C-alpha angles and dihedrals in degrees: 000000000000116000119227117231111262091247092064093052093065117102093234123160124197114202136187123183149148101184115093093194092053091044088058091050090053091046089054091048092050094046096097099029123101106238122166097200139005116196120192126199129158102182108089097219093049090043093054092048089052090052089056096041100043102029095211123209090225138016122209123193118196107179123143092229119066090214091059091055091047092051092051091048092048091056091052094046091052087076111074089212090068102042091112098038106125113244126192120187133190127190144144111288120267114262089231133006108276114193093194092056091045089052091051090051090051094044091051091047095234122164099223130202126181120209129282089044137171104269095200090052091049090048092051091049091051092048091049093052093047093050095057 
């Protein structure tokens, strides 16, 4: 059985967000979860460098616009090393159902939540990703 490098065994979360309401929802969801480190960064270039430097176990995007979350996720998925990195995103709901955006979310393998969201469900999703 291949051992993972010690860095990958840490329960480290990398977050990016500009929505104070959604940030509070994530804080509530993380309240009872054992996390060793939460790193926050809102500038895309710095965020991407932190993904490569810290190798988080989970990435959470909390931007009001769905498209902003998709752009951040696209940059991460462009690197084959991070194709399986779990990504959770929260945003305001779409004004109308947009099949193109839904396809992008599915193609990028993002677990998506729209605010207001079910905090226990978000908490369970985070726990599940951190336990793998």
